[in-house]
N, C-alpha and C positions, 0 to 999 in steps of 0.2 A: 391719546396722540398728543396732549399737552397736558402738562405739571397745572394742578391748581394753583400752588404758589410757584412764583419766580422771581426772587430780587432781582431787580437793575443792577447790570455792574457797574463799579465803578472804574472811572476813567486811570486810577494809576495802578489798578490789582492786576494780577496773576488772573488767569482763566481757570486755574485750578483753584483760588482763591475763590472767586465766584463760584464755582459749582460745590463746593465746600457747604458756601453760606446757602445755595438754593436747594441743597440735600437738607440742611439743619431746618430749613423753611417747612420741607416735607416730610419732615420726621425720620429721616430714613439715612443710612451711611451714604458716604461717599460710591463705593462699590454697588450697591443696591439702587441708585441712581443710575450709573452707568449701564447694569444690566437690563434696566428698565427701558432705558433709550433704545440700546442693543435689539431688546424685545419687539416693537416699535418701529424702529427702521432698520432692518436688516441688512442694508448695505456698509454697514459700520463694522470692523473689524472686529475681531474682541481685544486685543490690544493695541491702544493707539495714544501717543504721546498728547498730553495735554496742554503743558505751557510753551512749546518751542514747535515750528512748523506743523500747525495743525490742519491737517488736510480740509479738502474742501465740502466733502462729503459729511466728515463730523460737525464741520462749523454749520454747514446746511440744517443738519440734523437739530441741534441743538438750537438753533434759531425757531425751529418751529416747535421744537418740545417746551423751550422756556418763553416764547413770543418774546423774543429779542430780534428786532434788525442783525444781520449777519455781518455787517459792516462794525455794528458794536463791540462783536465779540473777537471780529478779526485783529482789531484796535489792541485787543489785551494780548496777542499772541507775540510772544518774545521775538519772535523772527521780523514782525513788521514793525513791533516798536523800536527795536534797535538792529537796523540791520547789521550791521558792523560786527555784532555782538557773536565773538569764536562760541560755538557751543559748550567747547572743552571746557572754559571758563564758568560753566554754571556749577552752583552747586549741587549735587543729587545725596540721594538716600543710601545707605548701605545695602546692599543684599540681604533681603529677610526673608520670611515668608511668606509664600504665593498666595495664601489666604492672607491680604488685608483690607479690612473693610475701607482704609482711607487712600487705596492706593498709590502708595510711595510709590511704586516703580514705574508707574507713567507720570510721576509728578517730577518738578523739581525742589530740591531744599530750600529752605528760608532761615536766614537769620532776623531779629524782631527786635524793634525799637521798646523798650517799656512804657516808653509816655507816648506812643504813638498806637500803641493796642488802648490805649481808655480811649480812643474814639468811638463813636457809633456808627456802623457796628464794628467787630473785628474784622479785620480782613490784612490780605500780606500786601505790599507792596512789590511791586516788580525789582524794581535795586536791592531788595533784600536778597535777592535770587542770585546778586555777582560774587565769586567770587573775592572779588576787590574790593566789594564795601562792606567797612569794617566801623562804620561811624552811621548815624542817622543824619542823611540830608537836609531834614528838617530841623531838629533838633540840636545835632552836634553828638549826641550820646554816644556810648559804644554799643554796638549792637548784639544782640546775646545770641549764642549759638546753643538753644535749647535751653530746658531747666537747669537752672542753679543747682535744685535738689537732688533729681534723679536723673538727669542726664537725658530725658527723651528729645530728641530731635526734632518731633511735629506734635510740643505740646499746646499750639493755641486751639481752644475752644471755639466753633462757629455754630451760635445760636439765633433761632428764629427770631425774625426783626419786632417780635411784638415782646419778646422778653428782654430780661435786664443781660448785659452782656458778663461774661465772665471771665475774670481776670485770672485763674487758675490754671497747673497745669491738668491737663487731661488724665494724667496718667497718678500721679501724687498726688494731686490736691492743692500744691505749697503755692504761693503766691506770684507770679510770673513779673509783679510790677515791685517785689522789694529791691530795697536797696537803692531805688531810685535818688534818695537824697545822697549818698555815696557816689552814684555818678554825677551828678548837678554839680556838685563841688569841686571835681577836678576839671583845671581848665586846660582848655584845648587851645593849641596854636590854629591860626587863622589859614597857615600856608598848609597844614593839614588837609584840611577842610575843602581847601581851592583847588588839590589835588586832585581830590578823591572827585568833587564835581566837575573838575577837569576829564575825567578816566567817562563819567556816565554823558557828557556832552560829544565825547568824542564818538559814544558808538551810536550817537544818531549824526555823524557827520561834521559837528562844530569842533574848529579849531581850538587848542587852549588861550587860556592868558596871557598876551607876550611876557608878564609877570614871571610867570612859571620858566621858560627856556628860552625865553625872546622869541622869533619868529617862526614857526612850527606848525606842520601841518595836524590835523587829527589823524591821522594815518601814521605819521611818523610816532607819535604821542603814545597812539594805541600799539604798534607794533612794541615798543619798549617795554611798556607794563605788562604784557602779555608773556612778551619772551622772558621775563624776568620771573614772573609767575611761576609760567612751567619751569624754567630751568631750577629754581629753589627749589618747586615741589619734588620735581625728579632725584635733587642731588641731598636734599635735608629730608624729607618723609622718611625714606627706607630707613632711617634708624631706628624705627620704632620698631622695626621687626627685628631686631638685635638686642632689644632690650625695654627701659620704658621710655616713651617719646620724650622728644628733645626741641621740635620746632612744631607751630601749627601757623594756621592759614594767616592767622596776625601777624606774625612777623615776618612773612613772606611780603606781606603789603606796606608793613614798617619799613623792611629793609628797601623795597622800591621806593617809595617816598623820602627815606632818606636821600638817594641816590637822586633824585630829582631836585629835592629842595638845594642841595650841594652845586647842582649846576646852574640855580637861577643866577642868572645875571644881576652885577651890583655896580654902582657908581664909586663906592668907597675903595682905595688899594688895599687898605691895609685888610679888611673885610676877602677882598677877593683872593687875596697871598694867603690868609688862613683858611679859606673854602678849598682851597688848590691845595694844600698841603694835606686836609684832611680827606680831602678827594683821594689823594694816591695813596693812604691805609684803607679806606672803604674797599675801592675798585682792584686793589691787592690782594683784597683779604677775600672778594666775590672770584678772583680769577683761582686763587687757590685751590677753592672748593669746585672747580670745573672741571671735568673730567677731559683728560688729552683727546679722546675718541671725538670729544664735540669740539674742538678749538675751533676747527673749522667750520662747523655751523655758526657758531656764535659769531665768529668773525666777520662772516657774511651776512648775518641778521643784522649785525649791528650799523652796517653798513644804511638801512633806514631808519636807523633811530634818529632822534633831534640831534643837530649839529654839536651843540653843547655835549650833549653823555656823550657822541662818538667821541671825540675830541678826549675827553676825560678817559674813556675807557682805553684808547689805545695809546696815551699817553704813560697810563698804569702798566699796560703791557710790555712798552717801550722799556719802563725799566726794572720789571719782573725779568725781563729776558737776561737784561745784563747781570742782573744778582744771582741768578741760576745759571747761568752760563755754564758748560755745554750742554746743561739739562732743561726740559722742558720745562715753561714759566706753569702749564697746568697740572693737574691732578695725575700723578706715574697710577700705574697698577697698585705698586707697592702701598702709596698712599691711599687708595681707595676703600683699603679693606681696612683700614684704620676708623673707628665713628668718630664723628666731627663732635667737637664739646660744643654745648651752648655758650657756656662761659666765654668761649672762643670769639664766637660770632657775638655774644652779647656785648662787649668790653668795646668793640668796634663800633655797632650800629646803635649803641644806648638802647639795648632791649632790657626787658625786666628779669632779672638772675631766673625767675622760678618761669615756668610756662604755665598761660591761664589754664584753668581745668575745664574739662569737657568739652574739648577740641576734638574732633574728627579729622584723624590725621588722611585715612588710606583714602575718603570719597572727598577732599575738598579740592583740590586742583588735579586732574586728569586728562 
């Protein structure tokens, strides 16, 4: 009825990360661990989500099975940890085989920081599962989506507590910490980290720093970020079906960050004018890829955005309407048939010319 070995949960990790460590401590796979749990506590259904919205029955059973207070497990649940989190903006694994020793279909996917995984033991931080997180909140380094060598999206090795940690990919054996010197040498703007921290805070109901967008609420900030990620993923991701992938999740986040920083308050009149002119280019480019049938949706949604972003959106919309009159400022059905070239967006939003390798477009933001 109870496991012989059960490492204690770490406050910042996912439920699945803790269970993978528990499984490793008992020298079984996660699938075998869950089957053992179901055989001892028969009220647990055969399939249940591990990281988000964990049921009371599963939580109570895990508490008894692993000798851990249920409130400690509840604190790891993403729904309790970030009550304002939209589950559609969590990373998830692509559909694969039903026979999976690590139960990917029941877990959320993660990116990882090569510096963080050198801590003992190896575990998955909760914010690594957010589609909006592209940089480590501790080190500021770029998070990696899977193994650079083989592209495995679940590469971390979880070992027993008394064994030395393994920093190699579980599939190909290549070092997951390779290239850290290159990442550390690239300077990161403090404003970018400030925006990402603001979104993580907004998920728990804390408003963003007024330096970003002036006085605004956590709800308005969160609404803008989520609207942008869903809009961009719908409009830019489908290009992979017509040929090579043109955009990735990191591009979507970068675009949202650029729009936020462009609207940041500034006391310098020259800087404000420069931002205003560049903001028109940013927003008109974005409006040009929005389908006409989504026009009313995005205009209604924008009413819930921070005031500074709302003003820039409607100013650019007014200008584009004047330029394209009597045609719609949004993409028409004929324009939707044409693939969006990366170069067109990259030149406006300062994206890299080439898309990073090993990005999973289909399953990042749905």
